[in-house]
ROLO-940459 format. One line per 3 residues: number of its first residue (from 1); their letters; for each residue x, z, y of N, C-alpha, C, O, CB. Coordinates in Angstrom, 2 decimals. Atoms other than C-alpha are relative to their C-alpha. Glycine has a CB too. Example, Ala and Ser with C-alpha at 12.3 -4.5 7.8 and 13.67 -1.06 7.14 Angstrom:
<pts>
1) AS) 0.89/0.00/-1.19/12.30/7.80/-4.50/0.90/0.00/1.20/1.94/0.66/1.18/-0.99/1.25/0.03 ~ -0.82/-0.06/-1.19/13.67/7.14/-1.06/-0.77/0.73/1.09/-0.26/0.90/2.20/0.41/-1.42/0.46
</pts>
This chain:
<pts>
1) MDL) 1.10/1.01/-0.58/5.40/13.56/9.54/-0.52/-0.43/-1.01/0.10/-0.45/-2.07/0.38/-1.15/0.86 ~ 0.36/0.73/1.18/3.18/11.92/7.48/-0.16/-1.34/-0.17/-0.54/-2.16/0.67/-0.98/0.40/-0.36 ~ 0.07/1.26/0.39/3.32/9.10/5.51/-1.48/-0.52/-0.27/-2.53/0.08/-0.02/0.84/-0.10/-1.15
4) IQV) 1.22/0.77/0.35/0.82/6.38/4.24/0.20/-0.99/-0.87/1.25/-1.63/-0.86/-0.62/-0.55/1.08 ~ -0.38/0.97/1.35/0.49/4.19/1.25/0.13/-1.17/0.47/-0.79/-1.46/1.23/-1.03/-0.12/-1.20 ~ 0.24/1.65/-0.15/1.26/0.47/1.70/-0.11/-0.90/-1.18/-0.72/-1.96/-1.28/1.13/-0.63/0.74
7) ATF) -0.21/0.91/0.73/2.08/-0.69/-1.10/0.02/0.77/-1.99/0.69/1.80/-2.09/1.48/-0.70/0.77 ~ -0.50/-0.68/0.87/2.09/0.36/-5.03/0.61/-0.93/-1.11/0.02/-2.00/-1.29/-0.96/0.92/-0.41 ~ -0.46/0.34/0.76/4.50/-0.60/-7.85/-0.02/0.37/-1.29/0.15/1.59/-1.39/0.70/-0.04/0.35
10) ARL) -0.52/-0.32/1.05/4.77/-0.78/-11.79/1.60/-0.11/-0.19/2.16/0.89/-0.65/-0.67/-0.68/-0.83 ~ -1.31/-0.14/-0.22/8.28/-1.61/-11.51/0.98/-0.07/0.85/1.04/-0.81/1.83/0.29/-0.40/-0.48 ~ -1.16/-0.58/-1.16/11.46/-0.10/-9.98/0.48/-1.13/1.39/0.57/-1.10/2.62/1.64/0.32/-1.02
13) ADA) -0.90/1.01/-0.79/13.08/-3.38/-9.16/-1.10/-0.63/1.22/-0.76/-1.09/2.31/0.68/-1.37/-1.20 ~ 0.83/1.05/-1.11/10.12/-4.96/-7.24/-0.40/1.01/1.06/-0.63/0.46/2.13/-1.55/-0.89/-0.68 ~ -0.07/-0.76/-0.59/9.62/-1.82/-5.59/0.96/-0.03/1.01/0.79/-0.35/2.19/-0.02/0.74/-0.63
16) QQA) -1.17/0.17/-0.65/13.07/-1.56/-4.66/0.36/-1.45/1.08/1.28/-1.48/1.89/0.91/0.08/-1.17 ~ -0.01/1.15/-0.55/12.72/-4.96/-3.22/-0.67/0.05/1.45/-0.27/-0.25/2.58/-0.62/-0.89/-0.92 ~ 0.87/-0.11/-1.48/9.80/-4.22/-0.90/0.46/0.93/0.76/0.34/0.65/1.96/-1.51/0.34/-0.06
19) EGL) -0.56/-1.06/-0.71/11.31/-1.21/0.35/1.26/-0.87/0.50/1.25/-0.97/1.72/0.31/1.44/-0.93 ~ -1.49/0.86/-0.59/14.78/-3.39/1.04/-0.94/-0.50/1.03/-1.03/0.13/2.08/1.03/-1.43/-1.12 ~ 0.32/0.82/-0.91/12.79/-5.78/2.79/-0.95/0.55/1.37/-1.21/-0.10/2.38/-0.62/-0.99/-0.79
22) LRS) 0.91/-0.36/-1.26/10.57/-3.61/5.12/1.37/0.56/0.53/1.69/-0.20/1.45/-1.55/1.20/-0.15 ~ -1.23/-0.72/-0.51/13.99/-1.51/6.02/0.65/-0.98/0.84/0.90/-0.83/2.04/0.99/0.52/-1.14 ~ -0.44/0.78/-0.97/15.44/-4.64/6.87/-0.66/-0.97/1.29/-0.08/-1.81/1.98/0.58/-0.62/-0.69
25) MGI) 0.63/0.51/-1.21/12.72/-5.65/9.40/0.04/1.20/1.07/-0.62/1.23/2.11/-1.54/-0.52/-0.31 ~ 0.16/-1.44/-0.88/13.41/-2.14/10.94/-1.04/0.91/-0.14/-1.38/1.68/0.76/-0.12/-0.23/1.37 ~ 0.91/-0.95/0.07/10.71/-0.36/9.15/0.70/1.00/-0.96/1.29/0.79/-2.02/-1.38/-0.53/-0.45
28) DAF) -0.41/-1.48/1.71/11.58/3.28/7.18/-1.18/-0.18/-0.81/-2.33/-0.35/-0.40/-0.01/2.30/0.46 ~ 1.23/-0.16/0.99/9.59/3.33/4.06/1.24/0.97/-0.94/2.43/1.26/-0.86/-0.90/-1.81/-0.86 ~ -0.49/-0.91/0.99/10.17/5.45/1.28/-0.74/-0.02/-1.40/-1.96/-0.18/-1.32/-0.07/1.35/0.58
31) LKN) 0.61/0.44/1.13/9.30/5.11/-2.37/-0.32/1.61/-0.80/0.52/2.39/-1.23/1.09/-1.18/-0.86 ~ 0.27/-1.29/0.66/7.41/8.14/-3.84/-0.23/0.02/-1.04/-0.98/-0.94/-1.22/-0.81/0.66/0.37 ~ -0.29/-0.09/1.28/7.70/9.02/-7.55/1.13/-1.08/-0.45/0.79/-1.87/-1.33/-1.29/-0.14/-0.73
34) ENI) -1.10/0.91/0.06/10.92/6.95/-7.66/0.74/1.33/-0.82/0.70/1.21/-2.04/0.70/-0.74/1.66 ~ -0.93/-0.90/0.94/13.04/10.00/-9.08/-0.80/0.21/-1.30/-0.30/-0.28/-2.31/0.38/1.54/0.70 ~ 0.61/0.12/1.22/10.30/10.84/-11.72/0.13/-1.55/-1.10/0.27/-1.68/-2.32/-1.45/0.30/0.46
37) LRI) 0.02/1.58/1.10/10.32/6.98/-13.09/1.74/-0.23/-0.52/2.10/-0.74/-1.58/-0.61/-1.89/1.26 ~ -1.54/-0.21/0.21/14.48/7.50/-12.74/0.07/0.81/-1.40/0.37/0.36/-2.51/0.76/0.92/1.35 ~ -0.16/-1.06/0.86/14.40/10.55/-14.68/-0.58/-0.34/-1.38/0.18/-0.30/-2.34/-0.62/1.19/0.58
40) DPF) 0.35/-0.21/1.04/11.95/10.02/-17.31/-0.99/-1.45/0.04/-2.17/-1.23/0.32/-0.53/1.52/-0.18 ~ 1.25/1.01/-0.10/10.03/6.31/-17.39/-1.18/0.14/-0.85/-2.23/-0.31/-0.40/0.41/-1.34/-0.28 ~ 0.90/-0.01/0.59/7.95/7.10/-20.17/-0.92/1.03/0.51/-2.10/0.71/0.55/0.35/0.03/-1.14
43) LAC) 0.77/-0.53/-0.82/6.66/10.11/-18.34/-0.63/-0.52/0.82/-1.85/-0.47/0.72/0.41/0.64/0.46 ~ 0.83/0.99/-1.07/5.76/7.97/-15.45/-1.41/-0.65/-0.40/-2.56/-0.55/0.04/0.93/-1.28/0.33 ~ 0.86/0.80/0.63/4.11/5.78/-17.53/-1.17/0.59/-0.41/-2.21/0.03/-0.05/0.55/-0.57/-0.97
46) VRG) 1.06/-0.84/0.45/1.76/8.42/-19.21/-0.46/0.52/0.75/-1.59/0.74/0.31/0.16/0.78/-0.76 ~ 0.41/-1.04/-0.83/0.99/10.49/-16.48/-0.62/-1.31/1.15/-1.27/-0.99/2.14/1.43/1.28/0.53 ~ 0.72/0.58/-1.10/-0.03/7.16/-14.55/1.18/-0.01/1.00/0.73/-0.42/2.07/-1.37/0.84/0.47
49) GEL) -0.42/0.18/-1.27/2.77/7.24/-12.19/0.58/-1.33/0.37/1.23/-1.99/-0.45/0.86/0.96/0.25 ~ -0.17/1.07/-0.92/3.32/4.47/-9.77/0.85/0.05/0.89/0.79/0.99/1.68/-0.95/-0.27/0.57 ~ -0.94/0.29/-1.21/5.88/3.50/-7.56/-0.87/-0.22/1.69/-1.43/-1.23/2.11/0.87/-1.59/-0.50
52) CLM) 0.97/0.23/-1.42/4.17/4.17/-3.89/0.87/-0.03/1.05/1.62/0.88/1.39/-1.13/1.20/0.37 ~ -0.62/0.03/-1.03/5.51/2.69/-1.12/-0.73/0.46/1.31/-1.87/0.12/1.64/0.46/-1.18/0.04 ~ 0.36/-0.85/-1.09/5.33/4.88/2.02/0.44/-0.31/1.21/1.66/-0.30/1.35/0.36/1.19/-0.18
55) VAP) -0.51/-0.05/-1.44/5.38/4.25/5.95/-0.61/0.76/0.87/-1.65/1.37/0.63/0.00/-1.15/0.59 ~ 0.69/-0.92/-1.29/4.70/5.94/9.19/-1.21/-0.60/-0.14/-1.10/-1.62/-0.82/0.64/-0.13/1.69 ~ 1.04/0.56/-0.59/1.13/5.03/10.08/-0.11/-0.97/0.76/-0.79/-1.98/0.61/-0.44/0.63/0.47
58) ADL) -0.20/1.10/-0.86/2.19/3.38/12.94/0.47/-1.20/-0.27/0.24/-2.24/0.37/0.63/0.30/0.79 ~ -0.52/1.68/0.58/4.03/0.68/10.88/-0.59/-0.41/-1.10/-0.09/-1.33/-1.74/1.55/-0.19/-0.44 ~ 0.71/0.69/1.14/1.27/0.36/8.12/-0.28/-1.30/0.61/0.52/-2.18/0.26/-1.36/0.75/-0.56
61) DRA) 0.16/1.59/-0.33/-0.30/-2.99/10.08/1.17/-1.15/-0.37/1.01/-2.13/-1.10/-0.15/-0.09/1.57 ~ -1.16/0.71/-0.02/3.25/-4.45/10.43/0.69/0.06/-1.61/1.25/-0.88/-2.19/0.96/0.67/1.22 ~ -0.76/0.40/1.18/4.53/-3.66/7.22/-1.45/-0.57/-1.11/-1.05/-1.30/-2.02/1.09/1.58/-0.67
64) REI) 0.91/0.63/0.91/1.49/-4.75/5.19/0.02/-1.65/0.35/-0.30/-2.48/-0.50/-1.53/0.71/0.17 ~ 0.26/1.31/-0.19/1.65/-8.05/7.08/1.59/-0.66/-0.49/1.70/-1.83/-0.83/-0.57/-0.30/1.69 ~ -1.01/0.47/0.42/5.48/-8.18/6.21/-0.07/-0.39/-1.36/0.21/-1.49/-1.81/0.89/0.75/0.25
67) LDT) 0.33/0.55/1.78/4.62/-7.93/2.36/-0.89/-0.88/-0.17/-0.32/-1.87/-0.62/-0.56/1.06/-1.04 ~ 0.61/1.16/0.25/1.68/-10.21/2.11/0.25/-1.45/0.25/-0.28/-2.50/-0.12/-0.85/0.18/0.42 ~ -0.77/1.32/-0.17/3.99/-12.57/3.48/1.39/-0.44/-1.13/2.61/-0.30/-1.12/0.59/0.14/1.56
70) TVS) -0.97/0.67/0.83/5.32/-14.30/0.60/0.20/-1.38/-0.40/-0.62/-2.30/-0.41/-0.07/0.50/-0.97 ~ -0.31/1.48/-0.12/7.45/-17.15/-0.12/0.01/-0.29/-1.84/0.80/0.34/-2.54/1.78/-0.35/1.02 ~ 0.10/0.73/1.34/6.67/-18.89/-3.73/1.29/-0.46/-0.60/2.26/-0.78/0.09/-0.86/-1.22/0.14
73) DED) -1.05/0.74/0.47/9.00/-20.10/-5.91/0.07/-1.59/-0.07/0.99/-2.38/-0.25/0.16/0.45/-1.18 ~ -0.26/1.66/-0.43/7.96/-23.49/-5.33/0.35/-0.31/1.34/0.70/-1.46/1.60/-1.25/-0.88/-0.19 ~ -0.32/0.03/-1.36/8.58/-22.80/-1.60/1.42/-0.17/0.04/2.13/-0.96/0.67/-0.45/1.19/0.74
76) LAA) -1.76/0.21/-0.60/12.05/-22.07/-1.96/0.39/-1.02/-1.23/1.60/-1.07/-1.44/1.30/1.83/0.00 ~ -0.78/1.20/0.59/12.75/-24.76/-4.27/-0.13/-1.27/0.72/0.73/-2.13/0.88/-0.42/-0.27/-1.41 ~ 0.20/1.31/-1.32/11.40/-27.34/-1.89/1.00/0.27/1.08/1.70/-0.61/1.58/-1.67/-0.01/0.89
79) QAA) -0.87/-0.02/-1.33/13.29/-25.47/0.94/1.44/-0.20/-0.24/2.10/-0.50/0.76/-0.13/1.36/0.78 ~ -0.92/0.28/0.51/16.50/-25.80/-1.33/0.49/-1.37/-0.10/1.61/-1.81/0.14/-0.13/0.49/-0.90 ~ -0.12/1.49/0.06/15.72/-29.45/-2.02/0.24/-0.73/1.57/0.97/-1.71/1.73/-1.45/-0.58/-0.74
82) AAE) 0.08/0.60/-1.27/15.27/-30.25/1.71/1.46/0.54/0.79/1.81/-0.03/1.83/-1.50/0.49/0.78 ~ -1.13/-0.05/-0.52/18.61/-28.61/2.48/1.29/-0.64/-0.67/2.48/-0.61/-0.36/0.13/1.21/0.20 ~ -1.42/0.63/1.13/20.72/-30.40/-0.18/0.15/-1.53/1.00/-0.76/-2.29/1.31/-0.66/-0.45/-2.39
85) PEE) -0.24/1.52/-0.41/22.69/-33.56/1.60/-0.87/-1.36/-0.64/-1.53/-1.16/-1.66/1.48/-0.23/-0.37 ~ 0.64/1.15/0.74/21.19/-36.94/0.59/1.13/-0.62/-0.24/2.16/-0.58/0.43/-1.07/-0.89/0.70 ~ -1.23/1.03/0.74/23.30/-39.29/-1.57/0.15/-1.30/0.67/-0.89/-1.80/1.11/-0.35/-0.43/-1.63
88) R) -0.05/1.54/-0.69/24.34/-42.61/-0.09/0.23/-0.67/-1.20/0.35/-1.90/-1.21/1.25/-0.39/1.21
</pts>
């Protein structure tokens, strides 16, 4: 099956988070270049190696929509504050 790039990442943790998010939403995702970065991070940087998040072409639009829907730190703080019980 052919895969198509939906996003690129410079940091492994960010790439893994995005991959996990897509997988949790039922989209099969694959990190291209992950093993190169794990073996030799310097080599990946020198060669311009980015982590490429790949999905099936049929999932591309949905994956982009999911990845483009971000929650800011401010939004998370507001949600946490709203969930706290009021003091009397």
